[in-house]
N, C-alpha and C positions, 0 to 999 in steps of 0.2 A: 885172287888166291883164296881158296876155301880153307877155313880154319875150324870147321865143325868138329873134325876128329880130334884136334888139339884141345878144343873147348871141353870135350867129354873127358879127356885125361885131366885137364886142369881142375874141373869141377868135381872130380871123383873123390878128392880128399883135401883137407885144408892145406894151404900153401901161401906163399907171399902174395901171389896175384889175387887170391880170394880175400886174404886178410886186408889188403889195401883197397879192395873194391874195383878191381880192373875188369873190364868187359872187352873181349876180343871180337872183331868184326871182319867177316869175309869181304873181299873186294872183287871187282870184275877183272882187274889186272893181275897177271901172274907174278909180278915183282913188287907188289905192295900189300900191306895189310894195315889195319887200324885197331886202335884200342881207345876206350873211353874210361874216365875215372872221375867220379864226383869228388870234389874237395870237401872232406868232412873230418870228423874226429879221428878217423883211422890214418889219415895221411897229411894232416896239417901240423905246422909247428905251433908252439904255445901262443904265438901272436895272432893266430887265425889265418895264416897264409899257407898255401901249399908248400910242403917241405921240398927243398931241392933234392934231397935223397929219395923222396917218393917219386919225383919227376924222373930221376935217373933210373930208378927201379922200373917205372912204367916203360921207359925207352928200352931198357935191356930185355924186359919181358916181351914186349911186342916184337922186337927183333928175333928173340928166341922162338916165339910162336911162328913167325915167318919162316925161319930156317927149319923148324920142325915140320912145317907143312910141306916144304920143298924136299925134305929128306926123311920119308917115313921109315921107322925102325931105327933111326939114329938118335943119339943123345946130342943135343945142340946146346952148348954152354957158352956163356959170355966170358971172354978172356980180356976184353978191354972195353971200357965205357968212358967216354970223354964228352963233357957237355958244357954249354954256356947257358946260364939263366939270364934272361934279359927283361923279364917283367914278372911282377908278383901277381898271384891269383888269390882272391879272398875265398874263405869258406862259403860254400853254397853254390859256387860256380862249378862247371864241369870242364875238364880238359880232354882234348882228343889228340892222340899220338898218331901221326902219319908216318909210316915206315916205308922206305923205298930201298930196295936192294941195289947196292952199288957194284958189288963184285961177288960172283958165285964161283968159288973154287971147289975142289974136291974135299978139302979139309978146313977151309976158312971162308966165311961169308962176312962181308962188310955191308953195314946198313947205315943210312942216314935217317934220322928221326926228328921231325919237327913236332913240337907240342904246342898246341894253340888253345886259347880259351874260347868261350861261346861267342865272343865278338870277333873271332878269327884273328886275334892278335897273337903274334909269336911270343911264347913263354920261355921255351928252351929249345936249343938246337943241339942234337946229340949224335955222336958217331959211336956205333957198336960193332965190335968184331966178335963173331961166334966161331968156336972150334967145333967141328963136326966129328963126333965119335961114332965110327961104324959099329954096327952090331957084331958081336963076336960069334963066330960059327963053331 
């Protein structure tokens, strides 16, 4: 999935993705996309670990990038995010979100996102549902 066009939109002005340090990556598969995020002062909790909220934001954003890449000209917004955090990540590590499209309807997309650390250990498992808003004519 090519996310270059979406990266241009994201990087055009400040937003949550840029504020938290997310980087979106194209893949060879049409139903997957990736994102990376270094754990640092922008997305850690006071104890020095990756914030669970930042993990959920990463998952929702990578799924949104995927839906946006699949639906040019549409607004793709998250309407449900549900996740389980299974391991902590210390500041200084980098996490990678692996998003896979589970269902692609005309108005809803469902994604499964696994977030892993640099040791390839599972950090969070997240399900994201996006609502696809067609461009008004």
